[in-house]
C-alpha positions in Angstrom: 102.0 17.8 138.7 101.3 14.1 138.9 98.0 12.6 137.6 96.9 9.3 139.2 94.7 7.5 136.7 93.9 4.4 134.7 93.9 4.2 130.9 90.3 3.1 130.7 88.9 5.5 133.3 86.6 7.9 131.5 87.1 10.4 134.3 90.9 10.3 134.0 90.5 10.5 130.2 88.7 13.9 130.7 91.6 15.2 132.7 94.1 14.0 130.2 92.3 16.0 127.5 92.2 19.1 129.6 95.9 18.9 130.3 96.6 18.5 126.6 94.4 21.4 125.6 96.2 23.6 128.2 99.6 22.5 126.9 100.5 21.1 130.3 102.7 18.1 131.1 102.1 15.9 134.1 103.8 12.8 135.4 101.5 9.8 135.4 101.0 7.2 138.1 98.9 4.3 137.1 96.3 2.7 139.4 95.0 -0.5 137.9 91.3 -0.5 138.8 90.7 -4.2 138.0 93.5 -5.2 140.4 92.3 -2.9 143.1 95.3 -0.7 143.2 93.1 2.3 143.9 92.4 0.9 147.3 96.1 0.6 148.3 96.8 2.4 151.6 99.2 4.9 150.0 96.6 5.9 147.4 93.8 6.1 150.0 96.0 8.6 151.8 95.7 10.8 148.7 92.1 10.1 147.8 89.9 8.7 150.6 87.3 7.6 148.0 89.8 5.3 146.3 88.8 6.6 142.9 90.7 8.0 140.0 91.7 10.5 138.9 93.6 12.5 141.5 95.9 15.4 140.6 98.9 15.8 143.0 100.4 19.3 142.7 104.0 20.1 143.2 103.4 21.6 146.6 101.8 18.3 147.8 98.2 19.5 147.5 95.8 17.0 146.0 92.7 17.6 144.0 90.1 14.8 143.4 87.1 14.4 141.1 87.6 15.1 137.4 85.3 18.1 137.2 87.1 19.7 140.2 90.5 19.1 138.6 89.4 20.5 135.3 87.9 23.6 136.7 91.1 24.2 138.8 93.1 23.8 135.6 90.9 26.2 133.8 91.1 28.8 136.5 94.9 28.4 137.0 95.8 28.2 133.3 93.0 30.2 131.6 94.0 29.7 128.0 92.3 28.3 126.1 89.2 28.6 128.2 87.1 25.4 128.7 84.0 27.3 129.8 82.2 30.1 127.9 82.4 33.7 129.0 78.6 34.1 128.9 77.2 33.1 132.3 74.1 31.4 130.9 76.0 29.4 128.4 78.6 28.5 131.1 75.8 27.1 133.2 74.5 25.0 130.3 78.0 23.6 129.6 78.3 22.6 133.3 74.8 21.1 133.3 75.7 19.0 130.2 78.9 17.9 131.8 77.2 16.9 135.0 74.6 14.8 133.2 77.5 12.6 132.2 79.9 13.0 135.1 77.3 12.9 137.9 74.3 11.0 136.6 75.5 8.7 133.8 79.1 7.6 134.3 78.9 6.8 138.0 76.1 4.2 137.7 77.9 2.3 135.0 81.4 2.3 136.3 83.4 -0.7 137.5 82.5 -0.2 141.2 78.8 -0.3 140.6 79.0 -3.2 138.1 81.0 -5.3 140.5 78.4 -4.6 143.1 75.7 -5.9 140.8 77.7 -9.0 140.2 78.0 -9.7 143.9 74.2 -9.4 144.1 73.9 -12.3 141.7 73.2 -10.5 138.4 74.3 -12.4 135.3 77.0 -10.8 133.1 74.4 -10.1 130.4 72.2 -8.3 133.0 75.2 -6.3 134.2 76.0 -5.2 130.6 72.3 -4.4 130.0 72.4 -2.2 133.1 75.4 -0.3 131.9 74.0 0.1 128.4 70.7 1.4 129.7 72.5 4.0 131.9 74.5 5.2 128.9 71.4 5.4 126.6 69.4 7.4 129.2 72.2 9.9 129.8 73.1 10.3 126.1 69.5 10.8 125.1 69.3 13.8 127.5 72.6 15.1 126.2 71.5 14.9 122.6 68.5 17.1 123.4 70.5 19.5 125.5 72.7 20.5 122.5 70.2 19.9 119.6 70.0 23.6 118.9 73.6 24.5 119.6 75.4 25.6 116.4 78.5 23.5 116.9 80.7 22.1 115.5 81.6 21.2 119.1 78.9 20.7 121.8 78.6 24.4 122.5 80.1 26.3 119.7 83.3 26.7 117.8 85.8 25.5 120.4 85.9 22.5 122.8 84.5 23.0 126.2 84.1 21.0 129.4 81.1 19.4 127.7 83.3 17.9 124.9 85.8 16.6 127.5 83.0 14.7 129.1 81.2 13.6 125.9 84.1 11.9 124.1 85.1 9.5 126.9 81.4 8.6 127.6 80.7 7.7 124.0 83.7 5.4 124.3 82.1 3.8 127.3 78.8 3.4 125.5 80.5 1.6 122.6 82.2 -0.8 125.0 78.7 -1.8 126.3 77.3 -2.3 122.9 75.1 0.8 122.7 73.8 1.7 119.3 74.8 5.3 118.9 73.4 6.0 115.5 70.4 8.0 116.8 72.7 10.5 118.6 73.4 12.5 115.5 74.4 15.7 117.2 76.6 14.0 119.7 78.4 12.1 117.1 79.1 15.3 115.1 80.6 16.9 118.1 82.7 13.8 118.8 84.0 13.6 115.2 85.3 17.1 115.2 86.9 16.7 118.7 88.6 13.4 118.1 90.7 14.7 115.2 92.4 17.2 117.5 95.7 15.8 118.7 94.9 16.9 122.3 91.9 14.5 122.2 93.6 11.8 120.2 96.7 11.6 122.4 94.6 11.3 125.5 92.7 8.3 124.2 92.9 5.1 126.3 94.7 3.1 123.7 97.5 5.6 123.6 98.3 5.4 127.3 101.4 3.6 128.6 99.3 1.4 130.9 96.9 0.3 128.1 96.3 -3.4 128.0 
């Protein structure tokens, strides 16, 4: 397997955590987003969206979108499971993950922020946009797990929800969001980040980190 990613991509970060939790090793191909390497013709042939991550399998098959990759990994390598066995709880985990991966992260990623810059917004306004997107999504996430026992987002082991939460909190900090009111989210993050599978996947530990 080969994972195409970028050290600071929250979506690629999710997949790195999943690979680590599954005990899997993948080769890494780095696509520098700020240099536009994700739009190179050879990469667009793999992923027509020109986004990271993409997971290239040994038989040449390619899976795009972080949640699609993670669910494929979970179905192909079922231990340890990243989704609960209970159907209702599994739906809740997926919903939490989608709040981040579908409704929060995309509207504060580099592509959108660059578009705002081309429309004439100041750098302060662009940062405010990203911070507001993070606050809105994290506020919903805090409420979604307020009654979950923990210590992780949904119980005693990490799930897809934690794989999405930890990278997103990192994004929120980069945009100056005050996270102190997200008590439940911070508790889940704290217990996850001490795991080597999460720590080794962190952006600052990647070979392409700047």
